[in-house]
C-alpha positions as CSV (number, residue, x, y, z in Angstrom):
1,M,-5.4,0.8,-18.8
2,V,-6.4,1.1,-15.9
3,I,-7.0,-0.7,-12.5
4,R,-9.2,0.5,-9.8
5,E,-10.2,-1.4,-6.3
6,K,-11.3,-0.2,-3.3
7,I,-12.3,-1.3,0.1
8,R,-13.7,-0.6,3.5
9,I,-11.8,-1.1,6.6
10,E,-13.3,-1.3,9.9
11,A,-10.7,0.2,11.9
12,P,-9.5,4.2,13.1
13,L,-7.7,6.2,10.0
14,S,-4.6,6.4,11.9
15,V,-4.6,2.5,11.9
16,V,-5.1,1.7,8.4
17,W,-2.3,4.6,7.6
18,S,0.1,3.0,10.1
19,V,0.2,-0.3,8.7
20,F,-0.2,1.0,4.9
21,T,3.1,3.7,5.4
22,C,5.8,0.8,7.8
23,L,6.7,-0.7,4.2
24,E,9.4,-2.7,6.2
25,D,6.2,-4.5,8.1
26,W,5.1,-5.8,4.8
27,A,6.5,-9.0,4.2
28,Q,4.5,-9.9,7.8
29,W,1.1,-9.2,6.4
30,N,1.2,-8.2,2.6
31,G,1.7,-12.0,0.5
32,V,1.6,-9.2,-2.5
33,C,5.1,-7.5,-2.1
34,K,7.7,-9.3,-0.9
35,S,10.7,-7.1,0.9
36,A,9.3,-3.1,0.4
37,C,11.6,-0.8,2.3
38,L,12.7,2.6,1.5
39,V,16.2,2.8,-0.2
40,V,16.5,6.7,-1.0
41,P,16.2,9.8,1.8
42,S,13.6,12.1,0.5
43,S,15.9,14.7,2.3
44,P,19.2,15.5,3.5
45,D,17.7,15.0,7.0
46,E,16.1,11.8,6.8
47,R,18.0,8.3,7.0
48,A,17.0,5.8,4.3
49,G,14.1,3.2,5.6
50,E,12.5,5.7,7.8
51,T,9.2,7.7,6.5
52,V,7.1,7.5,3.4
53,S,7.7,10.7,2.2
54,E,7.2,12.4,-1.4
55,G,10.5,11.5,-3.2
56,A,11.4,8.4,-1.6
57,C,12.4,5.5,-3.8
58,I,10.5,2.2,-2.7
59,A,11.6,-0.9,-3.4
60,F,9.5,-4.3,-3.3
61,T,9.2,-7.4,-5.2
62,I,5.5,-8.4,-7.0
63,R,4.8,-11.6,-8.7
64,P,2.6,-10.8,-12.0
65,A,3.5,-14.2,-13.6
66,I,6.2,-17.0,-13.4
67,F,9.2,-14.6,-12.2
68,P,9.6,-12.1,-9.2
69,I,9.8,-8.6,-10.4
70,R,11.5,-6.3,-8.8
71,I,9.9,-2.8,-9.1
72,T,11.6,0.8,-7.0
73,P,8.8,3.3,-8.1
74,R,9.8,6.8,-7.0
75,V,6.3,8.7,-4.1
76,T,5.3,11.7,-5.9
77,R,2.9,12.4,-4.4
78,Y,2.6,12.1,-0.4
79,V,-0.3,13.9,1.7
80,P,-0.6,12.0,4.6
81,H,-3.4,10.3,6.0
82,R,-4.9,10.7,3.0
83,E,-2.7,10.1,-0.1
84,I,0.3,8.2,-1.5
85,V,1.1,8.1,-5.2
86,W,4.0,6.2,-6.7
87,E,5.2,5.8,-10.4
88,G,8.0,4.1,-12.2
89,S,8.8,2.1,-15.5
90,R,10.0,-1.5,-16.5
91,F,9.9,-3.3,-18.9
92,G,8.5,-0.9,-21.5
93,V,5.6,-0.3,-19.1
94,H,5.5,3.4,-17.1
95,A,2.9,3.0,-14.0
96,E,1.8,5.3,-11.5
97,H,-0.2,4.1,-8.7
98,A,-2.5,5.8,-6.4
99,F,-3.7,4.7,-2.9
100,A,-6.4,7.2,-1.2
101,F,-7.4,6.8,2.2
102,D,-11.1,8.4,3.1
103,E,-12.2,8.3,6.3
104,Q,-15.8,7.5,6.5
105,D,-18.7,6.0,9.2
106,K,-16.0,4.9,11.5
107,S,-14.3,3.4,9.0
108,V,-11.5,4.0,5.8
109,V,-12.3,3.6,2.4
110,V,-8.8,2.9,0.3
111,T,-9.0,3.3,-3.3
112,S,-6.4,1.8,-5.4
113,T,-5.9,3.0,-8.6
114,E,-3.4,2.1,-11.1
115,K,-2.2,3.4,-14.7
116,F,-0.3,1.5,-17.2
117,G,1.1,2.5,-20.1
118,G,4.0,2.1,-22.4
119,F,4.9,0.0,-25.8
120,G,5.5,-3.0,-22.8
121,L,1.5,-3.2,-22.4
122,L,0.3,-5.1,-25.5
123,L,3.6,-7.7,-24.7
124,S,2.3,-7.8,-21.1
125,R,-1.7,-7.9,-22.3
126,L,-0.9,-11.1,-24.4
127,A,1.0,-13.1,-21.3
128,L,-2.0,-11.7,-19.2
129,I,-0.5,-9.4,-16.9
130,P,-3.0,-7.2,-16.6
131,S,-5.7,-9.6,-15.2
132,R,-3.4,-10.6,-12.7
133,L,-1.9,-7.2,-11.9
134,H,-5.9,-7.2,-11.0
135,R,-5.5,-10.1,-8.8
136,L,-2.7,-8.6,-7.0
137,T,-4.6,-5.5,-6.3
138,R,-7.7,-7.2,-4.6
139,E,-5.1,-9.1,-2.4
140,L,-2.9,-6.5,-1.3
141,L,-6.2,-4.3,-0.5
142,L,-7.9,-7.6,1.3
143,A,-4.3,-8.4,3.4
144,L,-4.0,-4.6,4.2
145,K,-7.9,-4.9,5.7
146,R,-7.6,-8.3,7.7
147,E,-4.1,-6.3,9.4
148,A,-5.5,-2.8,10.1
149,E,-9.0,-4.9,11.3
150,S,-7.0,-7.2,13.9
151,R,-5.1,-4.4,15.4
152,V,-8.3,-3.0,16.3
153,V,-10.0,-5.0,19.4
154,P,-13.4,-4.3,20.6
155,G,-13.8,-3.2,24.4
156,K,-11.6,-0.7,25.4
157,P,-12.0,2.5,23.2
158,L,-7.9,3.9,21.7
159,K,-8.1,7.3,23.3
160,G,-10.0,9.8,20.7
161,S,-11.2,7.5,18.9
162,T,-14.0,5.5,18.6
163,P,-16.0,3.9,22.0
164,G,-15.8,0.4,21.5
165,R,-12.7,-0.5,20.2
166,Y,-8.7,-0.4,21.0
167,F,-5.4,-0.2,19.1
168,R,-3.1,-3.4,19.6
169,S,0.3,-2.6,19.3
170,D,2.6,-4.7,17.3
171,D,4.0,-6.4,20.0
172,G,0.2,-7.6,21.0
173,S,0.1,-5.5,23.6
174,L,-2.9,-2.9,24.3
């Protein structure tokens, strides 16, 4: 089973990437994944919770049905400002979730592709989990769009960005 969704975000790639990769802030803007964080350092030089990178383990909770499910996938591919792929298994279902970031016409198209397999997939279909996961994917992308676009305000240009826009920092200052 494959779930694929795309969304165009009217914000610079640097802003979209920053919003998406700061997992500790997901709970503030993302109603789909709760308490997201890094749980394993990806190298001896990094501390857990500091950066997303290949080999890192992410922990978050989603609610595709009645009960929340804690998931801890591992980042298997990480290309800064281009792509993040994580994968993991739970309840007999193996999942791979890829996010591609493509800068186009002064905006960013984010493509989410989720691939599912395993014996647990049959049971999840009986419980209508795939349609719920598809809905959650759309909600995640819409929340990312709202958050990234809210950080870009018409007016003064951000250094190195399109004139007529500037970046609003997390604390609301310009």
